[in-house]
C-alpha positions as CSV (number, residue, x, y, z in Angstrom):
1,M,17.1,20.3,2.9
2,F,17.5,16.9,1.1
3,I,15.4,15.2,3.7
4,I,12.5,17.7,3.2
5,I,12.7,17.2,-0.5
6,L,12.8,13.4,-0.1
7,F,9.7,13.5,2.2
8,I,7.7,15.7,-0.2
9,A,8.7,13.5,-3.2
10,I,7.7,10.3,-1.5
11,W,4.5,11.9,-0.3
12,Y,3.3,12.9,-3.7
13,L,4.8,10.1,-5.9
14,S,3.5,7.3,-3.7
15,L,0.1,9.1,-3.4
16,F,0.0,9.4,-7.2
17,S,0.7,5.6,-7.5
18,Q,-2.1,4.9,-5.1
19,T,-4.7,7.2,-6.7
20,F,-3.8,6.6,-10.3
21,F,-2.9,2.8,-10.3
22,H,-4.6,1.3,-7.3
23,H,-7.7,3.4,-7.0
24,R,-8.8,4.7,-10.4
25,Y,-7.4,1.9,-12.5
26,A,-7.4,-1.3,-10.4
27,S,-10.4,-0.6,-8.2
28,H,-12.8,1.2,-10.6
29,G,-11.5,0.7,-14.1
30,A,-11.8,4.4,-15.0
31,F,-9.4,3.7,-17.8
32,T,-7.6,0.8,-19.4
33,M,-4.0,0.1,-20.5
34,N,-2.1,-2.7,-22.2
35,K,0.0,-5.3,-20.3
36,F,3.3,-3.5,-20.9
37,W,2.1,-0.3,-19.3
38,E,0.3,-2.2,-16.5
39,R,3.6,-3.8,-15.6
40,F,5.4,-0.5,-15.9
41,F,3.1,1.0,-13.3
42,F,3.5,-2.1,-11.1
43,V,7.3,-1.2,-11.0
44,F,6.7,2.5,-10.7
45,T,4.4,1.9,-7.8
46,Y,7.0,-0.4,-6.1
47,I,9.7,2.2,-6.5
48,T,7.5,5.1,-5.2
49,Q,5.9,3.2,-2.4
50,G,8.9,1.2,-1.1
51,T,8.3,-0.1,2.4
52,H,4.6,0.6,2.2
53,Y,4.0,-1.1,-1.2
54,M,0.4,-2.3,-1.6
55,S,-0.7,-5.1,-3.9
56,P,-2.9,-3.4,-6.6
57,R,-5.1,-6.6,-6.6
58,A,-5.5,-6.7,-2.8
59,Y,-6.1,-3.0,-2.6
60,A,-8.7,-3.1,-5.3
61,I,-10.6,-5.9,-3.7
62,M,-10.5,-4.1,-0.3
63,H,-11.6,-0.8,-1.9
64,R,-14.5,-2.5,-3.8
65,M,-15.6,-4.0,-0.5
66,H,-15.5,-0.5,1.0
67,H,-17.9,0.8,-1.6
68,A,-20.2,-2.2,-1.3
69,Y,-20.3,-2.2,2.5
70,T,-19.7,1.4,3.4
71,D,-20.2,2.1,7.1
72,T,-21.1,-1.5,7.9
73,E,-19.2,-4.1,9.8
74,N,-17.9,-5.6,6.5
75,D,-16.3,-2.3,5.5
76,P,-12.5,-2.8,5.8
77,H,-12.0,0.8,7.0
78,S,-15.0,2.3,8.6
79,P,-14.6,4.7,11.6
80,A,-18.0,3.4,12.8
81,F,-16.4,0.1,13.8
82,S,-13.1,1.4,15.3
83,S,-12.7,3.3,18.5
84,N,-9.8,5.4,17.2
85,L,-7.6,6.0,14.2
86,I,-4.9,3.5,15.1
87,S,-7.4,0.6,15.6
88,M,-9.0,1.4,12.2
89,M,-5.6,1.2,10.6
90,L,-4.9,-2.1,12.3
91,R,-8.3,-3.5,11.2
92,T,-7.6,-2.4,7.6
93,R,-4.2,-4.1,7.8
94,R,-5.8,-7.3,8.9
95,F,-8.2,-7.2,5.9
96,Y,-5.3,-6.5,3.6
97,N,-3.2,-9.3,4.9
98,D,-6.1,-11.8,4.8
99,I,-6.7,-11.0,1.1
100,V,-3.0,-11.1,0.1
101,K,-2.5,-14.5,1.9
102,G,-5.7,-16.0,0.6
103,H,-7.2,-16.4,4.1
104,M,-10.4,-14.5,3.2
105,I,-13.1,-15.9,0.9
106,V,-13.7,-13.0,-1.5
107,E,-16.9,-12.7,-3.5
108,E,-16.5,-13.1,-7.2
109,R,-17.9,-9.6,-7.9
110,F,-14.9,-8.1,-6.2
111,T,-12.3,-10.0,-8.3
112,K,-13.2,-9.1,-11.8
113,N,-10.7,-7.4,-14.1
114,L,-7.9,-7.0,-11.6
115,P,-4.3,-6.3,-12.4
116,K,-2.2,-9.3,-11.6
117,W,1.5,-10.0,-11.5
118,D,1.9,-12.7,-8.9
119,V,5.7,-13.1,-8.9
120,F,6.3,-9.4,-8.6
121,D,3.6,-8.9,-6.0
122,K,5.1,-11.7,-3.9
123,W,8.5,-10.1,-3.8
124,A,7.1,-6.5,-3.4
125,N,5.0,-7.6,-0.4
126,S,7.7,-9.7,1.2
127,T,9.3,-8.8,4.5
128,A,12.7,-8.9,2.8
129,S,11.7,-6.2,0.4
130,R,10.3,-4.0,3.1
131,V,13.4,-4.4,5.2
132,L,15.7,-3.5,2.3
133,W,13.7,-0.4,1.5
134,G,13.7,0.5,5.2
135,L,17.5,0.3,5.3
136,V,17.7,2.5,2.3
137,Y,15.5,5.2,3.9
138,I,17.4,5.0,7.2
139,A,20.8,5.3,5.4
140,L,19.5,8.4,3.6
141,F,18.5,10.0,6.9
142,V,21.8,9.1,8.5
143,I,23.7,10.7,5.7
144,F,21.5,13.7,5.0
145,A,19.6,14.6,8.2
146,T,21.0,17.9,9.5
147,T,18.9,18.1,12.7
148,P,17.4,15.5,15.1
149,W,13.8,16.6,14.5
150,M,14.0,15.4,10.9
151,Y,14.0,11.8,12.2
152,L,10.4,12.4,13.1
153,L,9.6,12.2,9.4
154,L,11.1,8.7,9.1
155,P,8.2,6.7,10.6
156,I,5.8,8.5,8.3
157,I,7.9,7.7,5.3
158,L,8.1,4.0,6.3
159,G,4.3,3.8,6.6
160,M,3.3,6.5,4.1
161,G,0.6,4.4,2.4
162,A,-1.2,3.6,5.7
163,F,-0.9,7.3,6.7
164,H,-2.5,8.4,3.4
165,G,-5.3,5.9,3.8
166,A,-6.0,6.8,7.4
167,L,-6.3,10.5,6.5
168,I,-9.1,9.8,4.0
169,N,-10.8,6.8,5.5
170,W,-11.0,8.3,9.0
171,F,-11.4,12.0,8.6
172,A,-13.3,12.1,5.3
173,H,-16.1,10.0,7.0
174,K,-16.2,12.4,9.9
175,Y,-15.4,15.9,8.8
176,G,-15.9,18.1,5.8
177,Y,-18.8,19.2,3.5
178,I,-21.3,17.3,1.4
179,N,-22.1,17.8,-2.3
180,F,-24.4,14.7,-2.5
181,R,-26.8,13.3,0.0
182,L,-25.9,9.6,0.1
183,K,-26.7,6.6,2.3
184,N,-23.2,6.8,3.9
185,T,-21.0,9.2,5.9
186,S,-18.6,10.2,3.1
187,R,-17.6,13.8,3.0
188,N,-15.3,16.1,1.0
189,L,-12.5,16.9,3.4
190,L,-10.7,19.8,1.6
191,F,-12.1,22.6,-0.6
192,I,-9.0,22.6,-2.8
193,D,-7.1,19.4,-2.7
194,I,-3.5,19.7,-3.6
195,L,-2.5,17.8,-0.5
196,M,-4.2,14.5,-1.3
197,L,-4.3,14.8,-5.1
198,G,-8.0,14.8,-5.3
199,E,-8.5,11.8,-2.9
200,S,-10.1,14.1,-0.3
201,Y,-13.2,14.6,-2.5
202,H,-14.6,11.5,-0.9
203,N,-18.3,12.3,-1.1
204,N,-17.9,13.1,-4.8
205,H,-16.2,9.8,-5.3
206,H,-18.8,7.8,-3.5
207,K,-21.4,9.4,-5.8
208,R,-19.5,8.6,-9.0
209,P,-16.9,5.9,-8.2
210,S,-15.7,5.3,-11.7
211,A,-15.4,9.0,-12.7
212,V,-11.9,9.9,-13.7
213,N,-12.1,13.4,-12.3
214,F,-12.8,13.4,-8.5
215,G,-13.6,17.1,-8.5
216,K,-17.2,18.3,-9.1
217,R,-17.5,22.0,-8.2
218,W,-15.5,24.8,-9.7
219,H,-13.1,25.0,-6.8
220,E,-12.5,21.3,-6.5
221,I,-9.2,20.8,-8.2
222,D,-8.1,17.3,-8.9
223,P,-4.4,17.5,-9.8
224,V,-4.3,14.0,-11.2
225,Y,-7.1,14.6,-13.8
226,P,-4.9,16.6,-16.2
227,I,-2.2,13.9,-16.0
228,I,-4.7,11.3,-16.8
229,K,-5.9,13.3,-19.8
230,L,-2.3,13.7,-21.0
231,L,-1.6,10.0,-20.6
232,A,-4.8,9.3,-22.6
233,W,-3.8,11.8,-25.3
234,I,-0.4,10.1,-25.8
235,R,-2.2,6.7,-25.8
236,I,-0.6,5.2,-22.7
237,I,-4.1,4.7,-21.3
238,R,-7.6,4.6,-22.8
239,L,-10.4,6.4,-20.9
240,Q,-13.6,4.3,-20.4
241,Q,-16.8,5.8,-21.7
242,L,-19.1,4.7,-19.0
243,P,-22.8,5.7,-19.0
244,P,-23.9,7.7,-16.0
245,A,-25.6,4.8,-14.3
246,M,-22.4,2.8,-14.3
247,I,-20.4,5.7,-13.1
248,V,-22.7,6.0,-10.1
249,N,-23.3,2.3,-9.3
250,R,-20.2,0.4,-10.3
251,N,-17.9,-0.9,-7.5
């Protein structure tokens, strides 16, 4: 039972870090926060993502490129330029590593207003950190796994971030329904998204990238939106009042 609870906790906590801090904050600036809370969420992200920690800065650059170059060869994770899910994941990983290591020349428009904590990012992205987290997860499985099949969950936990990204970046550009006719292949993958915390409303997001609520229709529940409203109410974050044109076009 502990392993199932652990898996569910890591699934949702790491996904929350990704959608709240990496995606809505770092990539699109849907809200702002002061330096203390920014570093708090750096640490929170590190704890919840563990082996699959992603640099908020590198993620934001890569995601802004995805919006600017959707479905083209410069898109870091387009199904159109990968023969299968695994090859797309590997291609995305190459983009990420090149950005983190400074091997890619990044356009200035993708580097504005990014969260930055170089010393922390260097450790969190290091092989040593990932190995230590991996040993922690393995130890928990050795101690608490009650049946052999539970070990099938271990590889998913070790690469949870890549798994989350692949679900959206592959399937939400191939399957689902469309609310907005856009010049790209983005689709809404789930009608009610409690599995991906609103991330599966991908077509909505491509229409309004900086919108704080990824849902649009009455049934499109974005579970993160009420949390964001609460954090704004207690003044941990400040929502951006963007005009409609910026919500649609900003990358």
